[in-house]
C-alpha positions in Angstrom: -40.6 -192.0 68.7 -43.3 -194.8 69.5 -44.4 -196.1 72.9 -46.7 -198.7 73.6 -47.3 -197.6 76.8 -49.6 -194.6 76.7 -48.4 -192.2 79.8 -52.0 -190.6 80.1 -53.4 -194.3 80.9 -50.5 -195.3 83.1 -50.8 -192.4 85.3 -54.6 -192.6 85.5 -54.5 -195.8 87.1 -55.5 -197.8 84.0 -52.8 -199.6 82.9 -52.6 -203.4 83.1 -51.2 -205.4 80.3 -51.6 -209.4 80.5 -51.4 -211.0 77.3 -50.9 -214.5 75.7 -48.9 -214.5 71.9 -48.8 -217.3 69.8 -45.2 -217.1 68.1 -44.3 -217.7 64.4 -42.0 -221.0 65.7 -44.7 -222.6 67.9 -44.2 -221.4 71.1 -46.4 -219.1 73.6 -45.2 -215.5 74.9 -47.0 -214.4 78.1 -46.7 -211.0 78.8 -47.8 -209.9 82.6 -46.9 -206.0 82.9 -47.7 -203.4 86.2 -47.6 -199.7 86.3 -46.2 -198.3 89.6 -47.5 -194.9 89.5 -45.2 -193.5 92.8 -42.3 -194.5 90.8 -43.0 -194.1 87.0 -41.5 -197.5 86.2 -43.1 -200.0 84.3 -42.1 -203.6 85.8 -42.9 -206.4 83.7 -42.1 -210.2 82.6 -42.1 -211.8 79.6 -42.1 -215.9 79.7 -41.6 -218.0 76.4 -43.0 -221.4 76.6 -42.4 -224.1 74.2 -42.3 -227.7 73.8 -42.3 -228.0 77.7 -39.4 -225.8 78.1 -39.7 -221.7 79.6 -37.5 -219.2 79.7 -38.6 -215.7 81.5 -37.3 -212.4 81.6 -37.9 -209.7 84.0 -37.8 -205.8 83.0 -38.4 -202.7 84.5 -38.9 -199.1 82.2 -39.4 -195.9 82.8 -42.7 -194.2 81.7 -42.3 -190.4 81.2 -45.4 -188.3 81.9 -46.6 -186.1 78.1 -44.9 -182.9 80.1 -41.8 -184.6 81.0 -41.1 -185.9 77.5 -41.9 -182.9 76.2 -39.3 -181.1 78.5 -36.9 -183.4 77.2 -37.2 -183.0 73.7 -37.3 -179.5 73.9 -34.0 -179.5 75.9 -32.6 -182.0 73.3 -33.0 -179.4 70.6 -36.5 -179.9 69.1 -38.6 -176.9 68.5 -42.2 -178.5 68.2 -43.6 -181.6 69.7 -47.2 -183.5 68.8 -48.4 -186.3 70.9 -50.6 -188.7 69.1 -52.6 -192.3 69.2 -50.8 -194.3 67.2 -54.2 -195.3 65.2 -55.7 -192.4 63.6 -59.2 -193.3 64.8 -58.2 -193.1 68.1 -58.4 -190.5 70.7 -54.9 -190.1 72.3 -56.4 -190.4 75.8 -57.9 -193.7 75.4 -55.1 -195.2 72.5 -52.8 -198.0 74.1 -50.3 -196.8 72.2 -48.6 -193.5 71.3 -46.4 -191.5 68.9 -44.3 -188.4 69.5 -43.4 -186.3 66.5 -40.6 -184.4 66.9 -39.5 -181.5 64.4 -36.0 -179.9 64.7 
């Protein structure tokens, strides 16, 4: 499983994402995310702007700690779980994105 929010960064208070992405159809995607450490929830807004029109969508997603995710996966029947950086050259604590590899 892949997640683009590393719980180590989020729960250390180091996660904040503001990004601008140019879309292939000519529009712009504006991303604004903030992590609520007390409740473990990432709140965000995606805003797409194109030709003077804008559409926004807000979302919230629970970000589980590494220990919580390990417990959930073990309870689901997996016997081993690895937690690693999405890019092999990065240390997991510094990686924005992480991968869980769970084996039954």
